[in-house]
N, C-alpha and C positions, 0 to 999 in steps of 0.2 A: 501495501499500499505507500505510494506516494506520502512523501508528511517532508513537510518546508514549515523550520519554524519561523521563517518570518520573510513576507512576500515583498517586506517598502511598500512605500503607497502606493497605493495605483487609480483611476479615475476611473466614472461609469457620467456617460453621455446619460441626462433624463430629459425628457420628452417636450419639458417647457423653455429646454434650454439652455438649461446652469449644469452646473458637476458636480461629482459626490468621491468624494477625494474616502478610501478609505485601504483599508491594506487585511491583507489574510493570513494569516499561523493553524499552525497543527498539520492532520493527515483533514487532508482537503476533499475525500473524497466519501470520509465520512458523512453520513448525513443525522448525522449525531453535533448539531454546531450550537456556538453559544457565539449569542449578537453581542458584543457591549461597547456602548456607551460611555467616551472620556468624558472624565470633566471639566471643567473653564480653564484657559492656556494650557494645554492640551494640544495633540497630534499624534493621526497615526492610526486608528480605529478609527467606524464609518465615524465621518465629521461633523459635528451638528452649528446649527447656526449661520455661520462662520468663520470659523477659525481652520489655520493651515487653511489649505488648496480647495474650501467647498465654498461653493456658492450661495449670496448667500438667501435667504426665503423674499418669494416675491412680495413684495408690499401689498397686494390684494386676498394672496391667503393666508389665512390662519394658522398657526404653527404646530395645532393639533392634528390638522391636518394636512399640512407640507411635510410630518413624517411618518406619518402613515405613509405617503407616498414615495416619496421618497424610500425608507428599509424593507414595500414591497416590491421596486422596482429592484433596491440589488438583492434581496433573499431569492426572484424570481429570471435576476443575470446569472447571479452566482447558480440556483441548483433549478434549473430549467423543467428535470427531467420527474422533479416532486410537486408533491401532493399535501394538503392536510394530518395522512395516513401514514407516511414514508417518514416521512422531515422531522427530529427530534430537540425543538428548539426551549433554548431554554437563555435567556436576557437580562444580561447586567450594565448596571451602571454605581457609577463612585460621580459624588459631589453634583455636580446641574447635570452630570447622566444618571443622574437617580429619576429627571425630570423624564425626559421620550421614555424613557424605558415604561416609568410609570403612564400616560402616554399609548403605548403599545399595548401595555401590560387590559387595558382595559376602555380600546376602541371596538366599534366594532367589527364584526366580521365582513365587513362589505367595506371599511372605508381597511380594513387589512388584514384579509386574510389567510395571514401566514400565523393569527392571532389562535387558529384554534391545535397551529401544533404544538403551543409553549405546553410545558413541562415544567416547569417551574424559574423563577425568578434572583435577582438579587441583587440587594440596592445596598450602596454604603451610602451613606444617610448626610441629605442637604440640607440647609434653611434655608427662612425665606431671604429676599433684597429690601432694604427699605423702600417701600414707594410712596409717600407719600409726601414730599418736598417735589414740586410740581419740577416739569421740565426735563423729568429725569436728573436734577442737578449733582444726586451723591452718582452718580455714573461718569456725568462728564469732571468733577472733581478725580471721584480715581484716578479716569485717563491719563487725564496730565500728570497724574503725581509717577503712575506706574512707564508711561510711557517715555518717559525721560527713563529712569534708569532699567528700560530692557533692547532700547539701543546694545548697547552692553552684556554681551553674555559671562563675560566675568563681573559683572553688578550683579545677577543674577544669583549663579554659582556662589558669590559672597553672601548672598543672602538664604539663598538655601544650608549651608552650612551652618548657618546660626538655625538657625529650627532643629538640625542632628545636636549644635551643642546642649543643644535643653533638654534633648533625648534623659531620660533614669540610665541606669544602667542595666539593665534585662533589655526595654528596648532595643541600647548599644550594641549588645548580644543578637539581638536578634536579624537587625541590619546586616551586623557582618558574618553570620550565617547565610542569609540569603545572595548579598553581593558576592560569598565565596561559590558557594549552589551552580550561580550562572557563571562560574569564574572571570569577574569581572573585579578592582579594585574598587573600593568606594568613591574616587580620588571619578574614575570614570560614571560610576554611573550617576553620579549629584552631577556629574560635565555634561552628561546624556539628558540630564530632567534640563537641566539649563537651560540649553539648546532646544526643546522644544517647548516650553517656557517664552521663547524670543518668537522663533517659526512663528507659533499658535497665531500670531499678530499682526506679524513681518508684512501678508502685505493686507488684512483690514483690521478694524478693532469695534468692528460693526455688529457683530459675536455676544460683544461683549457691553456693547451700547443698549441690547436685547433684552437685556437677563434678566433683571428686572418686569420691565410688563411680559413676559415670557412666566415669571417663576406664579406671577399672578392673574393670568392670562382662565377662559376657558379651556379646563385639555376638552372635556368631550363628555365628561359621567361623575360620578361623585362615589368615592370606595368606600364611602357603605351602605351605596347602592346598588353595587353591582349585582347582575343573575347571579343561577349557580351556575351556570355556563364559565364565565367569566371568570366565578374567583375559587372555580377548578385548582388550576396551575399555584401550587404552593412558591409561597414568596418568607426568602429569608431576607431579614435586616443585620447589618450590622452599623456596628457603631463606635466607636474608641472613646474610653473612658474620660482619657483628659483632653480629650478633642474641642480646643472656645470655636471655633471658627464654627462643626459644625455639632451642637450641647446635643447629648445622649435625652433629650426632652423630645424632637422629630423625629426619632426612630418610635418612642414610647407608644405618638399620637398615631403615626401610621401603622404599626403593629395592633394596635386597638382597634383603627379603622379596614382596615383590607380582616376578609372570615379568614382566609387558611396562611398566616403568617405567625412564621417565631421569628425574638429577638435571639442577637449571639453580641453578646456583650467580648470588645478587646483590648486591652491592657494597651497605652499607649497616646498619640497625643494623633494629630490631622491626617498624615500622610499615614501609619501604619499599618494601615489592610494594603499597603501595596507589596511590605513586603512578609505578608500573613494571608496575601493571598491564594498561594498558590496551598497550604490549610485547611483553608477554608474551602474552597470549591473541592478538596475531596475529601472530605467533610458531608460536603452536603448535594451530592454525585454517588456518595456510597450511598444518601439515605433515602434515594431517584428507585435504589437494585430494585 
């Protein structure tokens, strides 16, 4: 069976003239598929809103309609001979990526036919962004401050090291084991993260500017009002105990409102899940057997 550990960024032309950037990895002939949605300031997976090389949503299209259409096009392109009975789909997202994952989970099957294939969902939780100051002023100020720093990979790298220096001993050891598993020096891993952050906004900040409106828009459903069929796939929510960016209260809210959800608390801060991802996925998929 052909296995590709990372095919690099690829591009899918969409019917509306836009382009979707995505990446593939693993056994590309497998009918067990994980569709992962990255977080803010990231590139490489099926890109959302407009980080990296993915086109921005058309102004006239609601975000939840755009994401269901784009992901239907992507999965139809990658698995043209599959149907809702032979594809086993798991959808996951981290940080902002939990938003499109929830939209796909709750979307009508008319808009997202592959929703019938979903067996499980994995969220790494994010909280809301302020929307009460008019003219999207908060985002404009943050963009101004970040844009000055993110022209320089070295400055972003230094900022990331500040985060890692605040880790306790247990988290430092987890990070070291993760780097060793992938045969990368910690310096190379952090450098790669910094490059991705810079690349995510190198062409456009439009995705970042749309963040607050998207988080507070109509997603097309209510989690606590989903029908039995939509509530069939199991949901795993992970949240880091010392994460000050995405407090655990958000995860507990989702766990209380999705009918088939469970919580998994993990030790560490905001980025901890990155180097615990393999263990969490192994546990989640083992429960599916």
